[in-house]
C-alpha positions in Angstrom: 0.0 -0.1 0.0 1.4 3.5 -1.1 0.7 6.3 1.5 0.2 9.5 -0.6 -0.4 11.9 2.2 3.1 13.3 2.8 2.3 14.4 6.5 0.9 10.9 7.3 3.9 9.2 5.8 6.3 11.4 7.6 4.5 10.9 11.0 4.7 7.1 10.6 8.5 7.3 9.8 9.3 9.5 12.7 7.2 7.2 15.0 8.1 3.9 13.8 9.9 2.8 16.7 6.9 3.7 19.0 4.5 1.8 16.7 6.7 -1.2 16.7 7.0 -1.3 20.4 3.0 -1.1 20.6 2.7 -4.0 18.2 5.0 -6.1 20.0 3.4 -5.4 23.3 0.1 -6.4 22.1 1.5 -9.7 20.7 3.3 -10.3 24.0 0.0 -9.6 26.0 -2.1 -12.1 24.1 0.6 -14.6 24.5 0.7 -14.3 28.2 -3.0 -14.6 28.5 -3.0 -17.8 26.4 -0.1 -19.2 28.5 -2.0 -18.5 31.8 -5.2 -20.1 30.8 -3.4 -23.1 29.4 -1.7 -23.5 32.9 -5.1 -23.1 34.5 -6.6 -25.9 32.4 -3.7 -28.2 33.1 -3.6 -27.9 36.7 -1.4 -29.2 39.1 -0.6 -32.7 40.7 -2.8 -33.8 43.4 -1.7 -34.0 47.1 -3.0 -35.9 50.2 -3.4 -32.8 52.6 -4.3 -32.8 56.1 -7.4 -30.4 56.0 -10.9 -30.3 57.1 -13.8 -31.6 55.2 -14.6 -28.1 53.9 -13.3 -26.8 50.7 -9.8 -25.4 51.2 -8.0 -22.6 49.4 -4.5 -23.7 48.2 -1.5 -21.6 46.7 -0.4 -22.6 43.3 3.4 -22.6 44.5 2.4 -25.2 47.1 0.4 -27.4 44.8 3.3 -27.4 42.3 5.2 -29.6 44.9 2.4 -32.0 45.4 2.2 -35.6 44.2 -0.8 -37.8 43.4 -1.5 -40.9 45.4 -1.7 -43.1 42.2 -0.3 -42.5 38.7 -1.7 -40.9 35.7 -4.5 -42.4 33.6 -2.1 -43.0 30.8 -1.6 -46.8 29.7 -5.0 -48.1 31.1 -7.4 -50.1 29.1 -10.2 -48.6 26.9 -12.8 -49.6 29.4 -11.1 -47.7 32.2 -10.3 -44.8 29.9 -14.1 -44.6 28.9 -15.2 -44.7 32.5 -12.8 -41.9 33.4 -14.0 -39.8 30.5 -17.6 -40.5 31.4 -16.8 -39.4 35.1 -15.1 -36.2 34.1 -18.1 -35.4 31.9 -20.3 -35.7 35.0 -18.1 -33.4 37.1 -18.0 -30.8 34.1 -21.7 -31.0 33.7 -21.9 -30.3 37.5 -19.5 -27.5 37.5 -21.3 -25.9 34.5 -24.6 -25.9 36.5 -22.9 -24.6 39.4 -21.2 -21.7 37.4 -24.6 -20.7 36.0 -26.4 -21.2 39.5 -28.7 -23.9 38.1 -29.4 -25.3 41.5 -31.8 -28.0 40.8 -29.8 -29.5 37.8 -26.7 -29.5 40.0 -28.4 -31.1 43.1 -30.0 -33.7 40.9 -26.3 -35.0 40.0 -25.5 -35.8 43.7 -26.0 -39.1 45.2 -28.8 -39.5 47.8 -26.2 -40.2 50.4 -24.3 -37.0 49.7 -27.5 -34.9 49.9 -28.2 -36.5 53.2 -24.7 -36.7 54.8 -23.4 -33.5 53.5 -26.4 -31.1 53.0 -28.9 -32.7 55.1 -31.3 -33.5 52.4 -31.9 -29.8 52.0 -31.4 -28.1 48.4 -31.6 -24.6 50.0 -28.6 -25.6 52.3 -26.7 -26.8 49.1 -27.6 -23.6 47.4 -26.4 -21.2 50.2 -23.4 -23.2 51.7 -21.9 -24.6 48.4 -23.0 -22.9 45.3 -23.5 -19.4 46.4 -20.5 -19.7 48.8 -18.0 -20.9 46.0 -19.2 -20.0 42.7 -19.2 -16.2 43.3 -17.6 -15.7 39.9 -17.0 -18.1 37.1 -14.7 -20.8 37.9 -12.3 -22.7 35.7 -11.7 -26.4 36.8 -8.6 -28.6 36.9 -9.7 -32.3 37.3 -7.2 -35.2 38.1 -7.7 -38.6 39.6 -6.5 -38.6 43.1 -7.2 -42.1 44.4 -8.7 -45.3 42.8 -10.1 -47.8 45.2 -13.7 -49.3 44.9 -14.6 -45.9 43.9 -12.7 -43.1 42.1 -11.9 -40.0 43.7 -11.0 -36.7 41.8 -9.1 -33.7 43.0 -11.0 -30.6 41.6 -9.2 -27.3 41.7 -11.3 -24.3 40.8 -9.6 -21.1 39.8 -10.9 -17.7 38.8 -11.5 -17.4 35.0 -9.1 -14.7 34.0 -10.8 -13.8 30.8 -14.0 -13.1 32.8 -12.4 -11.2 35.8 -9.2 -9.8 34.2 -7.4 -10.1 37.4 -4.3 -12.2 37.1 -3.7 -12.0 41.0 -6.7 -14.2 41.3 -4.8 -17.1 39.9 -2.6 -17.4 43.0 -5.1 -19.1 45.0 -7.7 -21.7 44.1 -10.5 -23.6 46.0 -10.0 -27.3 46.3 -12.4 -30.1 46.7 -12.7 -33.8 46.2 -15.3 -35.4 44.1 -16.0 -39.2 44.1 -18.0 -41.0 41.3 -20.5 -43.6 42.7 -23.1 -45.8 40.9 -26.7 -46.1 41.9 -28.5 -49.3 42.0 -29.8 -48.8 38.6 -26.4 -48.3 37.3 -26.4 -44.4 36.9 -23.4 -42.4 37.9 -23.7 -39.8 40.8 -21.4 -37.4 42.5 -20.2 -37.2 46.2 -18.6 -33.8 47.0 -17.3 -31.6 49.6 -14.7 -34.3 50.5 -17.6 -36.9 51.0 -16.3 -40.3 49.7 -19.1 -42.9 50.1 -21.3 -44.7 52.5 -21.1 -48.3 53.8 -23.9 -50.1 55.5 -22.6 -52.6 58.2 -23.9 -55.9 58.3 -24.9 -56.8 62.0 -21.6 -55.8 63.8 -22.3 -55.5 67.5 -20.6 -55.9 70.9 -22.1 -56.3 74.3 -21.2 -56.7 78.0 -23.2 -56.4 81.2 -26.6 -55.9 79.6 -25.4 -53.1 77.1 -25.4 -53.8 73.3 -23.7 -51.5 70.8 -24.4 -52.1 66.9 -22.8 -50.2 64.1 -25.5 -49.3 61.6 -23.7 -47.5 58.9 -20.5 -45.4 58.1 -20.1 -42.4 56.1 -16.5 -42.1 54.7 -15.0 -38.5 54.2 -11.6 -37.5 53.1 -10.6 -36.4 56.6 -12.5 -38.6 58.9 -15.1 -41.6 59.1 -18.4 -41.1 60.7 -20.3 -44.0 62.1 -24.0 -44.2 63.2 -24.4 -46.6 66.2 -27.2 -47.8 68.3 -26.6 -48.3 72.1 -29.2 -50.7 73.8 -29.3 -50.4 77.7 -30.9 -53.5 79.0 -30.0 -52.8 82.6 -31.9 -51.3 85.4 -29.6 -48.5 85.7 -28.8 -45.2 83.7 -25.6 -45.7 81.9 -23.1 -43.4 80.1 -21.2 -44.3 77.0 -18.0 -42.4 77.9 -16.8 -40.5 81.0 -14.5 -38.3 78.8 -11.9 -38.6 81.5 -9.6 -39.7 78.6 -9.6 -38.2 75.1 -9.1 -41.6 73.3 -11.3 -44.0 75.3 -13.6 -44.5 72.1 -11.5 -45.3 69.0 -11.0 -47.6 66.0 -8.3 -50.2 65.7 -6.9 -50.6 62.1 -5.1 -53.3 60.2 -2.0 -51.7 60.8 -2.7 -51.7 64.6 -3.0 -47.8 64.7 -5.7 -46.2 67.0 -8.2 -43.7 65.5 -9.6 -41.7 68.0 -13.2 -40.6 68.1 -14.1 -37.0 68.4 -15.7 -37.5 71.8 -15.6 -33.6 72.6 -18.4 -33.3 69.9 -20.7 -35.6 72.2 -22.6 -33.6 74.8 -23.0 -35.6 78.0 -26.7 -35.7 77.4 -26.3 -37.6 74.3 -24.2 -40.4 75.9 -26.5 -41.0 78.9 -29.0 -43.7 78.2 -31.7 -44.4 80.6 -32.6 -48.0 81.8 -34.2 -50.3 79.4 -34.1 -47.8 76.3 -32.0 -47.3 73.4 -30.5 -44.4 71.5 -28.8 -43.9 68.2 -25.8 -41.7 68.0 -23.4 -40.4 65.4 -19.4 -40.4 66.2 -16.6 -39.1 64.0 -13.2 -40.8 64.0 -9.9 -39.1 63.1 -9.3 -41.6 60.0 -8.1 -40.1 56.8 -9.3 -41.6 53.8 -6.9 -44.1 51.8 -6.8 -47.4 50.2 -4.5 -49.1 52.6 -6.0 -49.4 56.0 -8.9 -51.5 56.9 -10.7 -50.9 60.2 -10.8 -54.0 62.4 -12.4 -53.1 65.8 -14.3 -50.2 67.4 -13.6 -50.0 71.0 -15.4 -48.3 73.9 -13.1 -48.6 76.9 -15.0 -46.5 79.3 -18.6 -47.2 79.7 -20.0 -45.9 83.1 -22.4 -48.7 84.5 -24.5 -46.4 86.8 -24.5 -42.8 85.9 -26.3 -41.8 89.2 -23.7 -43.3 91.3 -20.9 -41.9 89.0 -22.2 -38.3 89.3 -22.5 -38.5 93.1 -19.0 -39.6 93.3 -16.6 -37.1 94.8 -13.6 -38.3 93.0 -14.8 -39.6 89.7 -11.7 -41.1 88.8 -11.9 -43.5 91.5 -15.4 -44.9 90.2 -14.8 -48.6 89.6 -18.2 -49.8 88.1 -17.1 -49.5 84.4 -17.1 -51.9 81.4 -15.4 -52.0 78.0 -17.0 -53.3 74.8 -15.3 -54.1 71.5 -16.9 -54.7 68.3 -15.4 -56.8 65.6 -15.7 -55.3 62.2 
């Protein structure tokens, strides 16, 4: 193209270096944006972290040094690959609904157990405490297999979408959650989220002593702990107390590696652990057992059951009270 206007031509010649710098700057800017978004999509390697069940915010620099519990999905057979693709599609569909705040559609993809154990069967609780809490802006996911056992758990990192926020600083932190794929009885895939892994129903596991029977009804497995629902039957003529709380680890699980996993007895109010004569009571106890595919729970042990609550409360020095019993449940 020939520029006939001499003034314009002279201006372009005199400012050719400035124009060149502007062009190069524009090219570099779009290149940086592309690199950052690719980095977000690729994500980082997963890590087993000691956090609570709530979603955590992690720093990208920390995540770069983390390692997966299992290897990548490469070199797996076609059936496994297809299952993984189907699972990832389910996760991405769920996140799409969360990003657009389609609450009912997102909630429908959760398992019934997850709805009950995590969100108390309340869609409004799910909306307020998950979708509206996390998806305050559009989130870009990074999805990786974290652990494969009888179910597959994915590590999901949610970062801000730089193209929608325009804020590069938002990429230094990400919200992290763990999603598990489970199958319903009719063969459909559903999601367990918020660090919830799965539910296991226990087939008639119980222990008894001195007219007291303790049965394990079910357990909910979370990434950071295991939660058991038990039934305590008091067939005696005295009011009993399940635990005196004089020791912090008198209720615990014993694993196949002989390790003890203490119950969170501080969460149990005294009124919950007191069972009147000839009655029964259901209660839930959490145990400090991080999810893995290595350790199997063998026993649940109650070491400090008070056989006469009235006498115990009347004792001046309760540690000298002798009428106690221990119950072990073989699992």
